[in-house]
Every structure is written in C-alpha cells, then in structure tokens.
N, CA, C and O atoms as a GROMACS GRO file, in nm:
protein
  476
    1MET      N    1   0.075  -0.096   0.007
    1MET     CA    2  -0.022   0.017  -0.010
    1MET      C    3   0.091   0.115  -0.009
    1MET      O    4   0.076   0.200  -0.097
    2ARG      N    5   0.185   0.128   0.051
    2ARG     CA    6   0.260   0.247   0.084
    2ARG      C    7   0.350   0.266  -0.072
    2ARG      O    8   0.398   0.377  -0.097
    3GLN      N    9   0.365   0.163  -0.161
    3GLN     CA   10   0.438   0.174  -0.294
    3GLN      C   11   0.343   0.250  -0.379
    3GLN      O   12   0.370   0.312  -0.482
    4VAL      N   13   0.189   0.233  -0.301
    4VAL     CA   14   0.084   0.265  -0.409
    4VAL      C   15   0.062   0.432  -0.386
    4VAL      O   16   0.026   0.510  -0.473
    5LYS      N   17   0.090   0.463  -0.255
    5LYS     CA   18   0.070   0.578  -0.200
    5LYS      C   19   0.182   0.687  -0.258
    5LYS      O   20   0.164   0.802  -0.298
    6ARG      N   21   0.269   0.630  -0.251
    6ARG     CA   22   0.443   0.693  -0.287
    6ARG      C   23   0.440   0.717  -0.457
    6ARG      O   24   0.493   0.820  -0.498
    7GLY      N   25   0.374   0.614  -0.564
    7GLY     CA   26   0.333   0.653  -0.678
    7GLY      C   27   0.244   0.714  -0.700
    7GLY      O   28   0.264   0.787  -0.797
    8VAL      N   29   0.144   0.723  -0.655
    8VAL     CA   30   0.022   0.837  -0.647
    8VAL      C   31   0.106   0.959  -0.632
    8VAL      O   32   0.113   1.010  -0.744
    9TRP      N   33   0.163   1.018  -0.560
    9TRP     CA   34   0.222   1.113  -0.457
    9TRP      C   35   0.320   1.171  -0.595
    9TRP      O   36   0.309   1.288  -0.632
   10LEU      N   37   0.415   1.073  -0.663
   10LEU     CA   38   0.516   1.116  -0.752
   10LEU      C   39   0.417   1.128  -0.891
   10LEU      O   40   0.451   1.219  -0.968
   11ALA      N   41   0.331   1.069  -0.921
   11ALA     CA   42   0.246   1.130  -1.028
   11ALA      C   43   0.184   1.262  -1.025
   11ALA      O   44   0.178   1.345  -1.115
   12ALA      N   45   0.137   1.267  -0.898
   12ALA     CA   46   0.084   1.425  -0.911
   12ALA      C   47   0.179   1.501  -0.879
   12ALA      O   48   0.138   1.616  -0.858
   13GLY      N   49   0.306   1.487  -0.863
   13GLY     CA   50   0.410   1.599  -0.866
   13GLY      C   51   0.485   1.638  -0.972
   13GLY      O   52   0.550   1.741  -0.982
   14ILE      N   53   0.466   1.509  -1.088
   14ILE     CA   54   0.493   1.495  -1.221
   14ILE      C   55   0.379   1.582  -1.302
   14ILE      O   56   0.416   1.632  -1.409
   15PHE      N   57   0.284   1.598  -1.272
   15PHE     CA   58   0.124   1.664  -1.296
   15PHE      C   59   0.157   1.813  -1.286
   15PHE      O   60   0.163   1.901  -1.372
   16PHE      N   61   0.175   1.814  -1.153
   16PHE     CA   62   0.191   1.971  -1.108
   16PHE      C   63   0.304   2.052  -1.189
   16PHE      O   64   0.287   2.166  -1.232
   17VAL      N   65   0.445   1.963  -1.205
   17VAL     CA   66   0.573   2.029  -1.263
   17VAL      C   67   0.496   2.079  -1.458
   17VAL      O   68   0.497   2.181  -1.527
   18ALA      N   69   0.451   1.962  -1.471
   18ALA     CA   70   0.402   1.982  -1.613
   18ALA      C   71   0.302   2.108  -1.622
   18ALA      O   72   0.311   2.176  -1.724
   19LEU      N   73   0.223   2.138  -1.541
   19LEU     CA   74   0.143   2.240  -1.522
   19LEU      C   75   0.225   2.386  -1.528
   19LEU      O   76   0.204   2.483  -1.602
   20GLY      N   77   0.310   2.372  -1.440
   20GLY     CA   78   0.378   2.470  -1.385
   20GLY      C   79   0.478   2.528  -1.539
   20GLY      O   80   0.505   2.642  -1.575
   21THR      N   81   0.511   2.400  -1.599
   21THR     CA   82   0.614   2.435  -1.716
   21THR      C   83   0.516   2.514  -1.796
   21THR      O   84   0.538   2.628  -1.836
   22ILE      N   85   0.404   2.442  -1.818
   22ILE     CA   86   0.302   2.540  -1.899
   22ILE      C   87   0.285   2.644  -1.890
   22ILE      O   88   0.286   2.715  -1.990
   23GLY      N   89   0.259   2.701  -1.752
   23GLY     CA   90   0.249   2.827  -1.701
   23GLY      C   91   0.365   2.929  -1.720
   23GLY      O   92   0.358   3.047  -1.689
   24ILE      N   93   0.471   2.869  -1.775
   24ILE     CA   94   0.580   2.960  -1.797
   24ILE      C   95   0.570   3.051  -1.928
   24ILE      O   96   0.614   3.165  -1.944
   25PHE      N   97   0.486   2.950  -2.038
   25PHE     CA   98   0.444   2.994  -2.177
   25PHE      C   99   0.322   3.050  -2.162
   25PHE      O  100   0.317   3.161  -2.214
   26LEU      N  101   0.215   3.014  -2.107
   26LEU     CA  102   0.082   3.061  -2.091
   26LEU      C  103   0.043   3.153  -1.971
   26LEU      O  104   0.008   3.103  -1.864
   27PRO      N  105   0.051   3.313  -1.995
   27PRO     CA  106   0.048   3.416  -1.896
   27PRO      C  107  -0.056   3.363  -1.804
   27PRO      O  108  -0.038   3.381  -1.684
   28ILE      N  109  -0.170   3.296  -1.846
   28ILE     CA  110  -0.299   3.242  -1.753
   28ILE      C  111  -0.271   3.148  -1.673
   28ILE      O  112  -0.360   3.105  -1.600
   29MET      N  113  -0.161   3.101  -1.671
   29MET     CA  114  -0.154   2.995  -1.585
   29MET      C  115  -0.027   3.045  -1.474
   29MET      O  116   0.069   3.114  -1.509
   30PRO      N  117  -0.046   3.006  -1.368
   30PRO     CA  118   0.045   3.027  -1.217
   30PRO      C  119   0.159   2.932  -1.274
   30PRO      O  120   0.136   2.823  -1.325
   31THR      N  121   0.267   2.980  -1.259
   31THR     CA  122   0.405   2.873  -1.244
   31THR      C  123   0.443   2.820  -1.104
   31THR      O  124   0.463   2.704  -1.065
   32VAL      N  125   0.448   2.947  -1.033
   32VAL     CA  126   0.522   2.899  -0.866
   32VAL      C  127   0.410   2.816  -0.802
   32VAL      O  128   0.445   2.733  -0.718
   33VAL      N  129   0.251   2.830  -0.841
   33VAL     CA  130   0.156   2.754  -0.720
   33VAL      C  131   0.179   2.618  -0.769
   33VAL      O  132   0.190   2.525  -0.689
   34PHE      N  133   0.188   2.598  -0.905
   34PHE     CA  134   0.215   2.460  -0.931
   34PHE      C  135   0.324   2.402  -0.890
   34PHE      O  136   0.319   2.285  -0.854
   35TYR      N  137   0.439   2.471  -0.887
   35TYR     CA  138   0.561   2.410  -0.839
   35TYR      C  139   0.563   2.397  -0.688
   35TYR      O  140   0.621   2.313  -0.620
   36LEU      N  141   0.502   2.479  -0.657
   36LEU     CA  142   0.478   2.441  -0.463
   36LEU      C  143   0.376   2.327  -0.458
   36LEU      O  144   0.394   2.250  -0.363
   37LEU      N  145   0.239   2.289  -0.563
   37LEU     CA  146   0.210   2.171  -0.515
   37LEU      C  147   0.274   2.051  -0.571
   37LEU      O  148   0.236   1.940  -0.535
   38ALA      N  149   0.365   2.065  -0.652
   38ALA     CA  150   0.481   1.955  -0.672
   38ALA      C  151   0.571   1.917  -0.556
   38ALA      O  152   0.587   1.810  -0.497
   39ALA      N  153   0.621   2.026  -0.543
   39ALA     CA  154   0.699   2.053  -0.405
   39ALA      C  155   0.620   1.927  -0.313
   39ALA      O  156   0.642   1.807  -0.297
   40TRP      N  157   0.552   1.991  -0.281
   40TRP     CA  158   0.465   1.894  -0.165
   40TRP      C  159   0.428   1.760  -0.195
   40TRP      O  160   0.460   1.665  -0.123
   41CYS      N  161   0.369   1.749  -0.288
   41CYS     CA  162   0.382   1.615  -0.378
   41CYS      C  163   0.505   1.517  -0.365
   41CYS      O  164   0.498   1.410  -0.304
   42PHE      N  165   0.642   1.571  -0.440
   42PHE     CA  166   0.757   1.502  -0.390
   42PHE      C  167   0.798   1.499  -0.291
   42PHE      O  168   0.874   1.404  -0.279
   43SER      N  169   0.783   1.580  -0.169
   43SER     CA  170   0.807   1.576  -0.006
   43SER      C  171   0.760   1.432   0.011
   43SER      O  172   0.830   1.358   0.080
   44LYS      N  173   0.663   1.392  -0.039
   44LYS     CA  174   0.559   1.272   0.008
   44LYS      C  175   0.614   1.165  -0.017
   44LYS      O  176   0.616   1.068   0.060
   45SER      N  177   0.689   1.172  -0.173
   45SER     CA  178   0.743   1.038  -0.263
   45SER      C  179   0.876   1.067  -0.242
   45SER      O  180   0.940   0.998  -0.163
   46HIS      N  181   0.933   1.174  -0.311
   46HIS     CA  182   1.070   1.161  -0.368
   46HIS      C  183   1.145   1.310  -0.310
   46HIS      O  184   1.195   1.399  -0.378
   47PRO      N  185   1.131   1.300  -0.168
   47PRO     CA  186   1.211   1.410  -0.106
   47PRO      C  187   1.329   1.498  -0.145
   47PRO      O  188   1.358   1.610  -0.100
   48GLU      N  189   1.418   1.395  -0.276
   48GLU     CA  190   1.539   1.483  -0.292
   48GLU      C  191   1.460   1.550  -0.447
   48GLU      O  192   1.505   1.661  -0.476
   49TRP      N  193   1.397   1.518  -0.504
   49TRP     CA  194   1.295   1.585  -0.603
   49TRP      C  195   1.255   1.711  -0.548
   49TRP      O  196   1.271   1.816  -0.610
   50ALA      N  197   1.198   1.703  -0.423
   50ALA     CA  198   1.144   1.848  -0.389
   50ALA      C  199   1.236   1.962  -0.329
   50ALA      O  200   1.214   2.080  -0.301
   51GLU      N  201   1.382   1.856  -0.317
   51GLU     CA  202   1.486   1.985  -0.271
   51GLU      C  203   1.548   2.032  -0.424
   51GLU      O  204   1.624   2.129  -0.426
   52LYS      N  205   1.513   1.958  -0.558
   52LYS     CA  206   1.556   1.984  -0.652
   52LYS      C  207   1.501   2.123  -0.706
   52LYS      O  208   1.572   2.208  -0.759
   53LEU      N  209   1.370   2.132  -0.686
   53LEU     CA  210   1.283   2.222  -0.716
   53LEU      C  211   1.291   2.355  -0.595
   53LEU      O  212   1.270   2.474  -0.618
   54HIS      N  213   1.322   2.304  -0.489
   54HIS     CA  214   1.371   2.417  -0.387
   54HIS      C  215   1.448   2.465  -0.420
   54HIS      O  216   1.451   2.584  -0.389
   55ASN      N  217   1.563   2.410  -0.506
   55ASN     CA  218   1.726   2.500  -0.559
   55ASN      C  219   1.697   2.549  -0.714
   55ASN      O  220   1.792   2.594  -0.777
   56HIS      N  221   1.572   2.541  -0.774
   56HIS     CA  222   1.580   2.613  -0.896
   56HIS      C  223   1.637   2.736  -0.915
   56HIS      O  224   1.606   2.824  -0.836
   57PRO      N  225   1.724   2.765  -1.016
   57PRO     CA  226   1.746   2.873  -0.987
   57PRO      C  227   1.674   3.030  -0.982
   57PRO      O  228   1.693   3.136  -0.923
   58ILE      N  229   1.575   2.972  -1.086
   58ILE     CA  230   1.421   3.102  -1.100
   58ILE      C  231   1.348   3.107  -1.004
   58ILE      O  232   1.345   3.201  -0.926
   59HIS      N  233   1.277   3.006  -0.996
   59HIS     CA  234   1.181   2.970  -0.891
   59HIS      C  235   1.202   2.931  -0.728
   59HIS      O  236   1.135   2.960  -0.629
   60GLY      N  237   1.320   2.855  -0.744
   60GLY     CA  238   1.362   2.820  -0.597
   60GLY      C  239   1.345   2.921  -0.483
   60GLY      O  240   1.304   2.882  -0.373
   61HIS      N  241   1.376   3.063  -0.509
   61HIS     CA  242   1.334   3.143  -0.384
   61HIS      C  243   1.164   3.166  -0.383
   61HIS      O  244   1.082   3.186  -0.293
   62HIS      N  245   1.159   3.159  -0.459
   62HIS     CA  246   0.979   3.169  -0.418
   62HIS      C  247   0.944   3.042  -0.353
   62HIS      O  248   0.868   3.062  -0.259
   63LEU      N  249   0.968   2.934  -0.368
   63LEU     CA  250   0.956   2.823  -0.315
   63LEU      C  251   1.002   2.812  -0.191
   63LEU      O  252   0.919   2.797  -0.101
   64ARG      N  253   1.148   2.818  -0.157
   64ARG     CA  254   1.148   2.839  -0.036
   64ARG      C  255   1.066   2.945   0.058
   64ARG      O  256   1.005   2.930   0.164
   65ALA      N  257   1.088   3.047  -0.016
   65ALA     CA  258   1.032   3.147   0.096
   65ALA      C  259   0.879   3.115   0.143
   65ALA      O  260   0.841   3.151   0.254
   66TRP      N  261   0.811   3.061   0.071
   66TRP     CA  262   0.705   3.003   0.122
   66TRP      C  263   0.700   2.877   0.201
   66TRP      O  264   0.607   2.842   0.274
   67ARG      N  265   0.803   2.817   0.181
   67ARG     CA  266   0.859   2.698   0.283
   67ARG      C  267   0.839   2.721   0.445
   67ARG      O  268   0.767   2.678   0.535
   68ASP      N  269   0.939   2.809   0.430
   68ASP     CA  270   1.011   2.837   0.525
   68ASP      C  271   0.963   2.966   0.613
   68ASP      O  272   0.973   2.980   0.735
   69ARG      N  273   0.893   3.081   0.492
   69ARG     CA  274   0.810   3.165   0.610
   69ARG      C  275   0.646   3.176   0.553
   69ARG      O  276   0.558   3.247   0.602
   70ARG      N  277   0.637   3.098   0.453
   70ARG     CA  278   0.451   3.110   0.432
   70ARG      C  279   0.470   3.272   0.318
   70ARG      O  280   0.367   3.337   0.304
   71ALA      N  281   0.580   3.316   0.258
   71ALA     CA  282   0.545   3.477   0.221
   71ALA      C  283   0.542   3.448   0.104
   71ALA      O  284   0.566   3.339   0.051
   72ILE      N  285   0.507   3.563   0.049
   72ILE     CA  286   0.489   3.581  -0.082
   72ILE      C  287   0.549   3.711  -0.151
   72ILE      O  288   0.480   3.809  -0.124
   73SER      N  289   0.639   3.734  -0.217
   73SER     CA  290   0.692   3.844  -0.287
   73SER      C  291   0.619   3.955  -0.306
   73SER      O  292   0.506   3.924  -0.346
   74ARG      N  293   0.633   4.053  -0.297
   74ARG     CA  294   0.496   4.206  -0.339
   74ARG      C  295   0.498   4.162  -0.514
   74ARG      O  296   0.384   4.143  -0.556
   75LYS      N  297   0.581   4.148  -0.594
   75LYS     CA  298   0.563   4.096  -0.703
   75LYS      C  299   0.465   4.025  -0.723
   75LYS      O  300   0.369   4.057  -0.792
   76GLY      N  301   0.479   3.927  -0.666
   76GLY     CA  302   0.398   3.797  -0.682
   76GLY      C  303   0.254   3.844  -0.642
   76GLY      O  304   0.160   3.814  -0.716
   77LYS      N  305   0.234   3.912  -0.535
   77LYS     CA  306   0.129   3.936  -0.469
   77LYS      C  307   0.036   4.012  -0.582
   77LYS      O  308  -0.083   3.984  -0.598
   78VAL      N  309   0.114   4.123  -0.667
   78VAL     CA  310   0.032   4.183  -0.754
   78VAL      C  311  -0.001   4.110  -0.859
   78VAL      O  312  -0.114   4.117  -0.909
   79SER      N  313   0.100   4.027  -0.908
   79SER     CA  314   0.027   3.970  -1.011
   79SER      C  315  -0.027   3.896  -1.034
   79SER      O  316  -0.067   3.880  -1.150
   80ALA      N  317  -0.064   3.788  -0.909
   80ALA     CA  318  -0.164   3.725  -0.860
   80ALA      C  319  -0.322   3.826  -0.856
   80ALA      O  320  -0.428   3.798  -0.911
   81ILE      N  321  -0.302   3.895  -0.806
   81ILE     CA  322  -0.436   4.014  -0.788
   81ILE      C  323  -0.460   4.046  -0.896
   81ILE      O  324  -0.578   4.073  -0.916
   82LEU      N  325  -0.361   4.059  -1.018
   82LEU     CA  326  -0.387   4.159  -1.130
   82LEU      C  327  -0.482   4.059  -1.232
   82LEU      O  328  -0.587   4.080  -1.293
   83ALA      N  329  -0.373   3.913  -1.219
   83ALA     CA  330  -0.470   3.806  -1.294
   83ALA      C  331  -0.610   3.773  -1.287
   83ALA      O  332  -0.688   3.760  -1.381
   84MET      N  333  -0.634   3.761  -1.140
   84MET     CA  334  -0.765   3.742  -1.111
   84MET      C  335  -0.849   3.849  -1.138
   84MET      O  336  -0.963   3.822  -1.177
   85THR      N  337  -0.811   3.985  -1.120
   85THR     CA  338  -0.888   4.060  -1.184
   85THR      C  339  -0.917   4.051  -1.325
   85THR      O  340  -1.026   4.019  -1.372
   86ALA      N  341  -0.814   4.082  -1.388
   86ALA     CA  342  -0.817   4.017  -1.544
   86ALA      C  343  -0.898   3.915  -1.596
   86ALA      O  344  -0.932   3.917  -1.714
   87SER      N  345  -0.932   3.823  -1.516
   87SER     CA  346  -1.016   3.732  -1.589
   87SER      C  347  -1.140   3.719  -1.548
   87SER      O  348  -1.217   3.635  -1.594
   88ILE      N  349  -1.178   3.829  -1.426
   88ILE     CA  350  -1.342   3.884  -1.447
   88ILE      C  351  -1.404   3.912  -1.609
   88ILE      O  352  -1.486   3.847  -1.675
   89PRO      N  353  -1.345   4.008  -1.633
   89PRO     CA  354  -1.392   4.066  -1.784
   89PRO      C  355  -1.378   3.918  -1.874
   89PRO      O  356  -1.475   3.849  -1.905
   90PHE      N  357  -1.278   3.896  -1.898
   90PHE     CA  358  -1.252   3.774  -1.974
   90PHE      C  359  -1.372   3.639  -1.950
   90PHE      O  360  -1.421   3.577  -2.045
   91THR      N  361  -1.394   3.621  -1.860
   91THR     CA  362  -1.475   3.516  -1.830
   91THR      C  363  -1.633   3.572  -1.894
   91THR      O  364  -1.711   3.515  -1.970
   92TRP      N  365  -1.637   3.699  -1.831
   92TRP     CA  366  -1.768   3.757  -1.852
   92TRP      C  367  -1.807   3.768  -2.011
   92TRP      O  368  -1.923   3.746  -2.045
   93LEU      N  369  -1.712   3.800  -2.103
   93LEU     CA  370  -1.693   3.788  -2.225
   93LEU      C  371  -1.722   3.643  -2.306
   93LEU      O  372  -1.776   3.631  -2.416
   94LEU      N  373  -1.671   3.540  -2.220
   94LEU     CA  374  -1.659   3.430  -2.260
   94LEU      C  375  -1.806   3.360  -2.248
   94LEU      O  376  -1.868   3.315  -2.345
   95THR      N  377  -1.855   3.360  -2.103
   95THR     CA  378  -1.955   3.277  -2.038
   95THR      C  379  -2.083   3.374  -2.026
   95THR      O  380  -2.194   3.345  -2.071
   96GLY      N  381  -2.054   3.484  -1.965
   96GLY     CA  382  -2.160   3.581  -1.928
   96GLY      C  383  -2.220   3.498  -1.802
   96GLY      O  384  -2.178   3.392  -1.752
   97TRP      N  385  -2.346   3.592  -1.759
   97TRP     CA  386  -2.391   3.538  -1.620
   97TRP      C  387  -2.425   3.449  -1.602
   97TRP      O  388  -2.512   3.426  -1.686
   98PRO      N  389  -2.410   3.358  -1.532
   98PRO     CA  390  -2.359   3.360  -1.346
   98PRO      C  391  -2.223   3.369  -1.368
   98PRO      O  392  -2.170   3.475  -1.333
   99TRP      N  393  -2.134   3.259  -1.430
   99TRP     CA  394  -2.026   3.194  -1.447
   99TRP      C  395  -1.914   3.327  -1.432
   99TRP      O  396  -1.796   3.298  -1.410
  100PHE      N  397  -1.945   3.444  -1.442
  100PHE     CA  398  -1.835   3.531  -1.435
  100PHE      C  399  -1.814   3.561  -1.292
  100PHE      O  400  -1.718   3.626  -1.250
  101MET      N  401  -1.904   3.512  -1.220
  101MET     CA  402  -1.943   3.516  -1.055
  101MET      C  403  -1.780   3.450  -0.991
  101MET      O  404  -1.708   3.507  -0.909
  102ILE      N  405  -1.752   3.313  -1.062
  102ILE     CA  406  -1.660   3.252  -1.016
  102ILE      C  407  -1.548   3.318  -1.001
  102ILE      O  408  -1.501   3.310  -0.887
  103PRO      N  409  -1.474   3.400  -1.098
  103PRO     CA  410  -1.356   3.474  -1.068
  103PRO      C  411  -1.397   3.602  -0.968
  103PRO      O  412  -1.314   3.651  -0.893
  104VAL      N  413  -1.509   3.641  -0.974
  104VAL     CA  414  -1.543   3.739  -0.824
  104VAL      C  415  -1.529   3.701  -0.705
  104VAL      O  416  -1.476   3.760  -0.611
  105ALA      N  417  -1.585   3.588  -0.709
  105ALA     CA  418  -1.549   3.523  -0.569
  105ALA      C  419  -1.420   3.496  -0.544
  105ALA      O  420  -1.382   3.538  -0.435
  106VAL      N  421  -1.346   3.442  -0.604
  106VAL     CA  422  -1.226   3.364  -0.599
  106VAL      C  423  -1.132   3.528  -0.567
  106VAL      O  424  -1.048   3.508  -0.479
  107LEU      N  425  -1.130   3.655  -0.612
  107LEU     CA  426  -1.066   3.743  -0.576
  107LEU      C  427  -1.134   3.803  -0.483
  107LEU      O  428  -1.076   3.901  -0.437
  108VAL      N  429  -1.257   3.776  -0.428
  108VAL     CA  430  -1.300   3.845  -0.292
  108VAL      C  431  -1.248   3.771  -0.191
  108VAL      O  432  -1.213   3.825  -0.085
  109ILE      N  433  -1.236   3.616  -0.217
  109ILE     CA  434  -1.200   3.525  -0.118
  109ILE      C  435  -1.029   3.527  -0.123
  109ILE      O  436  -0.981   3.555  -0.014
  110LEU      N  437  -0.957   3.509  -0.201
  110LEU     CA  438  -0.820   3.490  -0.232
  110LEU      C  439  -0.705   3.604  -0.218
  110LEU      O  440  -0.592   3.598  -0.170
  111GLY      N  441  -0.783   3.720  -0.283
  111GLY     CA  442  -0.725   3.844  -0.275
  111GLY      C  443  -0.686   3.887  -0.160
  111GLY      O  444  -0.566   3.912  -0.149
  112PRO      N  445  -0.762   3.904  -0.060
  112PRO     CA  446  -0.716   3.988   0.055
  112PRO      C  447  -0.642   3.874   0.152
  112PRO      O  448  -0.588   3.922   0.252
  113TRP      N  449  -0.632   3.736   0.137
  113TRP     CA  450  -0.570   3.652   0.177
  113TRP      C  451  -0.426   3.656   0.130
  113TRP      O  452  -0.337   3.659   0.215
  114ILE      N  453  -0.400   3.655   0.013
  114ILE     CA  454  -0.273   3.669  -0.081
  114ILE      C  455  -0.205   3.782  -0.018
  114ILE      O  456  -0.101   3.770   0.047
  115TRP      N  457  -0.275   3.912  -0.041
  115TRP     CA  458  -0.209   4.046   0.018
  115TRP      C  459  -0.168   4.041   0.165
  115TRP      O  460  -0.060   4.080   0.209
  116THR      N  461  -0.257   3.993   0.226
  116THR     CA  462  -0.190   3.985   0.384
  116THR      C  463  -0.093   3.887   0.413
  116THR      O  464  -0.047   3.899   0.527
  117ARG      N  465  -0.042   3.784   0.340
  117ARG     CA  466   0.068   3.687   0.354
  117ARG      C  467   0.229   3.801   0.388
  117ARG      O  468   0.248   3.906   0.326
  118PRO      N  469   0.309   3.758   0.477
  118PRO     CA  470   0.413   3.824   0.487
  118PRO      C  471   0.499   3.828   0.312
  118PRO      O  472   0.482   3.761   0.210
  119GLU      N  473   0.577   3.926   0.343
  119GLU     CA  474   0.680   3.917   0.192
  119GLU      C  475   0.817   3.898   0.219
  119GLU      O  476   0.898   3.891   0.126
   0.00000   0.00000   0.00000
C-alpha cells in the first residue's frame, strides 16, 4: 500500500511540474503555485526531487520563501491579484452571467488572503 501511495504522490508531482512548466509559456496559468504543489507531492514520495525544485535557479527563491516563512513577494502578490482581476471581464465575455461570478468570488476570497501574507 505504501508503494501505491508513493506512486500516486510521484504522479501528482510530475503532473504539477508539467502544469507549472506550461504556465511559463501561458501567462494565464500560474507557475510557482503549481511548483509549490509539485514540491509538496514530491516531499511525500521523493524528497530529493522536492529539494531540486527548492534549489531551482529561477523559481526556487519563491518556493523556499513559502516553505520557510509562508511568504509571497510583493511582485507575486500584485501579479496574482491582477491576473484574478483580469479573468473577470475575460470570463464575462466568454460565458456571461452567472459564470463570471466565479472569478469574482475567487478574487474576493483569495485576494485579501494573498495580500496579507508576509513578504
């Protein structure tokens, strides 16, 4: 059973790394959030892989800041809130009422939480 759990955590970690890598090229997808999830999954299956993510030359700083202090950089906060805000008219144009209320709710709930994290 332990091997099965380890395999599931490993597969989830690889999936989140793939999503984070896609986020490098698609501005509507977050990168660091998916890498955080991947590091968490890898810590349960292959801790050395989690450590590789934490030592990544570009995104490692953000991952370590979150792991050690639960901190988000000012730039990260602004980017996250701007992306959530931009998704509201985008969703309105594509889907209309009531679906555009989903990103509104996400912004109202997560925006203040993100902004109040340490830097």
